[in-house]
DRENLUM-77358 format. One line per field, with one value per residue (C-alpha): x negated, y, z. Coordinates in steps of 0.1 Angstrom, whole numbers, plus 5000, padded with zeros to 4 digits. Example, Ala and Ser with C-alpha at 12.3 -4.5 7.8 and 13.67 -1.06 7.14 Angstrom:
2
c1	(4877,4863) .
c2	(4955,4989) .
c3	(5078,5071) .
This chain:
469
c1	(2712,2714,2683,2648,2615,2603,2574,2601,2620,2589,2584,2620,2611,2580,2554,2529,2538,2509,2516,2553,2546,2521,2549,2570,2555,2580,2944,2937,2909,2912,2907,2877,2863,2869,2853,2822,2820,2823,2795,2772,2777,2769,2733,2719,2751,2742,2753,2725,2712,2687,2661,2666,2663,2632,2624,2600,2571,2579,2558,2546,2563,2557,2590,2594,2615,2635,2643,2680,2675,2665,2698,2718,2726,2733,2712,2741,2761,2732,2729,2766,2764,2735,2751,2784,2764,2748,2782,2794,2767,2747,2712,2700,2713,2699,2709,2691,2695,2687,2666,2646,2651,2669,2679,2664,2674,2670,2685,2674,2648,2658,2630,2622,2611,2640,2664,2703,2731,2750,2782,2806,2786,2767,2798,2788,2752,2767,2787,2754,2738,2767,2761,2725,2733,2758,2733,2708,2735,2736,2773,2803,2828,2855,2841,2864,2851,2855,2828,2802,2819,2836,2872,2888,2869,2904,2935,2955,2972,2947,2966,2965,2928,2919,2934,2908,2878,2848,2863,2892,2867,2850,2884,2899,2928,2922,2957,2943,2957,2935,2952,2950,2960,2934,2909,2904,2902,2895,2858,2863,2851,2855,2882,2906,2909,2912,2950,2972,2995,3001,2988,2955,2957,2991,2981,2952,2940,2907,2895,2859,2860,2868,2843,2814,2815,2802,2767,2770,2780,2749,2727,2742,2738,2702,2687,2676,2688,2706,2675,2652,2676,2680,2643,2632,2659,2664,2644,2609,2620,2634,2612,2641,2632,2658,2673,2706,2716,2751,2763,2752,2724,2698,2674,2661,2680,2656,2663,2700,2691,2671,2702,2723,2698,2700,2737,2734,2711,2738,2717,2684,2653,2626,2633,2638,2672,2678,2715,2715,2751,2768,2802,2799,2788,2817,2841,2825,2829,2864,2898,2896,2934,2966,2974,2946,2934,2907,2888,2865,2843,2835,2831,2855,2865,2875,2896,2923,2960,2966,2948,2953,2933,2920,2946,2974,2997,3009,3001,2992,2993,2962,2925,2908,2885,2901,2872,2847,2841,2866,2839,2824,2817,2813,2798,2816,2809,2824,2816,2808,2779,2780,2764,2780,2771,2784,2772,2787,2766,2736,2738,2732,2743,2734,2746,2737,2748,2776,2811,2819,2853,2873,2858,2873,2868,2851,2873,2878,2887,2850,2847,2870,2854,2819,2824,2841,2808,2788,2808,2804,2765,2769,2771,2798,2813,2825,2861,2868,2902,2913,2911,2936,2972,2991,3003,3040,3035,3010,2995,2977,2955,2939,2923,2949,2945,2978,3003,3006,3026,3042,3054,3070,3058,3090,3123,3152,3183,3183,3145,3127,3091,3079,3046,3029,2997,2974,2992,3023,3041,3065,3055,3078,3107,3123,3141,3119,3135,3125,3105,3087,3085,3059,3051,3034,3006,2986,2994,2984,2951,2924,2927,2938,2976,3001,3027,3054,3081,3114,3142,3178,3182,3151,3129,3092,3083,3047,3022,2993,2967,2959,2934,2942,2911) .
c2	(1550,1523,1505,1514,1496,1480,1505,1534,1516,1517,1554,1560,1541,1565,1536,1522,1489,1470,1484,1475,1439,1437,1447,1416,1391,1383,1232,1210,1198,1163,1175,1194,1163,1143,1169,1170,1133,1131,1155,1133,1106,1127,1135,1167,1171,1166,1192,1216,1217,1239,1211,1206,1242,1258,1294,1313,1332,1368,1385,1379,1361,1325,1306,1268,1256,1225,1213,1213,1178,1164,1178,1158,1190,1187,1207,1216,1228,1249,1264,1272,1289,1311,1321,1328,1351,1369,1376,1390,1417,1400,1414,1388,1353,1330,1297,1283,1247,1242,1273,1264,1283,1260,1287,1323,1341,1379,1395,1423,1446,1436,1418,1401,1435,1455,1470,1472,1481,1457,1477,1463,1431,1454,1451,1416,1427,1454,1426,1409,1443,1448,1413,1421,1454,1437,1409,1436,1453,1485,1482,1458,1452,1458,1494,1521,1538,1572,1561,1566,1591,1613,1624,1636,1614,1608,1630,1604,1614,1610,1581,1563,1570,1555,1522,1517,1495,1483,1449,1466,1482,1448,1431,1458,1464,1500,1510,1540,1550,1532,1552,1588,1615,1634,1647,1618,1582,1547,1555,1588,1588,1624,1630,1649,1617,1591,1594,1574,1549,1523,1511,1493,1455,1456,1457,1444,1468,1469,1504,1513,1547,1533,1505,1529,1545,1513,1523,1557,1538,1516,1546,1565,1534,1526,1560,1547,1553,1525,1517,1517,1495,1470,1468,1465,1441,1421,1428,1423,1391,1374,1392,1413,1447,1473,1507,1523,1553,1569,1538,1515,1490,1486,1456,1431,1399,1378,1400,1392,1356,1358,1373,1345,1319,1334,1329,1294,1288,1302,1331,1311,1317,1291,1279,1313,1325,1359,1363,1344,1352,1320,1331,1363,1343,1320,1349,1366,1336,1325,1344,1375,1383,1367,1390,1380,1345,1348,1376,1374,1402,1418,1383,1368,1332,1305,1274,1292,1288,1324,1356,1393,1414,1450,1477,1453,1443,1412,1378,1350,1313,1290,1296,1327,1310,1276,1264,1268,1246,1252,1262,1289,1324,1354,1388,1405,1440,1463,1454,1418,1420,1386,1366,1332,1308,1272,1251,1218,1220,1238,1265,1302,1320,1357,1377,1413,1433,1454,1445,1412,1426,1456,1473,1458,1462,1431,1401,1396,1368,1364,1345,1317,1317,1316,1288,1267,1268,1262,1231,1218,1217,1184,1152,1144,1178,1185,1196,1215,1227,1190,1187,1214,1206,1201,1234,1239,1251,1245,1276,1273,1283,1301,1325,1334,1358,1357,1334,1318,1285,1281,1246,1236,1203,1203,1218,1234,1249,1286,1291,1319,1330,1366,1380,1408,1428,1430,1461,1442,1457,1434,1430,1402,1380,1351,1318,1287,1256,1222,1221,1253,1286,1306,1342,1366,1385,1397,1434,1432,1447,1421,1415,1392,1386,1366,1341,1337,1310,1322,1299,1305,1330,1350,1337,1333,1296,1299,1323,1315,1335,1336,1357,1377,1380) .
c3	(7851,7878,7867,7878,7884,7916,7916,7915,7943,7965,7957,7970,8001,8004,8006,7983,7966,7981,8016,8012,8006,8034,8056,8047,8071,8093,8006,8034,8055,8042,8006,8016,8034,8004,7981,8003,8004,7966,7963,7984,7958,7928,7914,7930,7950,7986,8011,8022,8057,8074,8072,8035,8025,8009,8018,7995,8009,8022,7995,7961,7932,7942,7944,7942,7912,7905,7870,7860,7845,7880,7893,7867,7847,7810,7787,7763,7793,7804,7770,7768,7804,7794,7760,7779,7803,7774,7758,7791,7794,7821,7830,7855,7864,7891,7906,7936,7946,7983,7980,7949,7915,7891,7867,7864,7832,7823,7793,7770,7787,7822,7840,7873,7886,7875,7901,7899,7921,7943,7944,7968,7972,7996,8019,8028,8035,8058,8076,8085,8095,8119,8134,8139,8156,8178,8190,8199,8221,8199,8194,8197,8169,8196,8200,8188,8156,8174,8198,8171,8148,8174,8174,8142,8118,8101,8098,8117,8149,8178,8194,8161,8153,8187,8177,8150,8159,8141,8135,8116,8093,8088,8081,8060,8084,8096,8086,8067,8033,8006,7978,7990,7964,7944,7947,7971,7961,7975,7981,7999,8035,8046,8073,8050,8027,8056,8062,8085,8068,8094,8128,8127,8124,8107,8070,8048,8021,8003,8014,8006,8022,8057,8052,8044,8078,8092,8079,8097,8129,8127,8121,8151,8173,8162,8154,8120,8084,8067,8047,8077,8097,8068,8062,8098,8111,8080,8048,8064,8079,8047,8021,8007,7994,7986,7995,8002,7982,7988,8006,7977,7980,7951,7947,7923,7916,7937,7967,7962,7960,7993,8011,7997,8009,8045,8045,8030,8060,8083,8095,8097,8077,8076,8111,8126,8137,8122,8129,8162,8171,8157,8169,8148,8117,8121,8124,8094,8071,8081,8077,8097,8098,8087,8057,8033,8042,8017,8034,8064,8077,8043,8027,8002,8010,7987,7993,8013,8009,7997,7988,7982,7957,7958,7949,7953,7982,7965,7981,7957,7965,7960,7963,7951,7926,7917,7896,7925,7954,7983,8007,7985,8000,7978,7980,7951,7936,7910,7874,7883,7907,7923,7951,7955,7983,7980,8010,7998,7966,7982,7956,7957,7925,7917,7887,7879,7849,7833,7836,7820,7809,7820,7850,7882,7920,7934,7922,7885,7861,7854,7888,7875,7841,7854,7879,7852,7833,7865,7874,7838,7843,7861,7841,7844,7853,7888,7880,7912,7899,7896,7933,7939,7944,7911,7896,7892,7856,7830,7813,7780,7764,7793,7784,7759,7730,7709,7727,7761,7765,7800,7807,7841,7858,7878,7866,7885,7869,7863,7868,7852,7847,7849,7842,7862,7859,7889,7901,7903,7874,7855,7819,7809,7823,7804,7811,7817,7803,7810,7777,7785,7766,7746,7753,7729,7746,7716,7724,7762,7771,7780,7818,7845,7848,7869,7859,7886,7886,7900,7912,7903,7931,7920,7948,7939,7938,7926,7913,7890,7872,7836,7814,7783,7763) .
């Protein structure tokens, strides 16, 4: 069971609930510009600034609200969103507008005081903790990992191990094997499972085992446990209560929202600079390497020209979540734990729950589906996807259940379309005539798939995603 009460959480922290709360006292730039300008002209759509943001008290349940109607949100669209979330096994869903609660919904027996796991959304929290440790002088992201873990923390040759630095763990470019053979897996962090594959900084791969050791490095540098460091350096300053257990963070939904609000404020909380290192914040929230443009320091980035996904070495063209604002940042966890931060809309969006579909690491088709509903809240809807460059093919219906129609917007002789699963395995390949073609997908498992257009020589012209439901 991942769910337990706030009272149980405080017992895990070995403090009384009342004492705990008393502690809490402290693809182009032009398109993005036009998108932001448009938002300024729409109801409730102004970009957030530090002066506009509301910050809730550090303790208690008081949190200012704003009515969806005052934001220009349509009630039928709101009803559709909440019904969609219920169908998708959601436990908690929150939307903050400039820090104020616009939507707060809990499902089933889950309540405001229930606690759930962040999964890999905790990676983004760790990125902020590394920034806090660096600004205190406890470590530098240019330090070698061996400085804190000692030699032999991997099975890589010593010379190769010395190449790995904290910034490589932050950017998922350690060069270690992210798919080690059993009994190891992607999450294994013991030395025997951390095997050399290539030099650091030469390959991006989503590798949880190598990332997790950042928490051990912070602990070594600070002399505190992960929970102690988080609570002292961050939680007590923004009112966030939680704990780390086996490298996974647990908290209430509102605590996730507080963390998202800190990031919306670019490291500021109610006029106080928490993450003062603005250069680090910028590096954390912009592409950290050239392989996966949609990945910063343990944060997923929207609006980039291409992206890679966990457990895949394929590079896909276009933004990570085409239905979301281009400036959206995301802390994404397994089974669809989500913290989205959209500065241009002044939104923080939190989702806790079971997997919305098949279990996935971090990114899933649910991101695109959910943001389609969110953008339809506005009257008229903010169709973010319409501001992306025109797609070379039309895919419909998307999601598909029985058949998928693929129609090119431009035609060249000899072109084909092939469909792949997210591991890059080819499931279908067929000619793509000027009038399009129809593919039967009824027998395919529900999942996210790729449709690639190939020219007459077999070169990939474009890659688009579609959902089989």
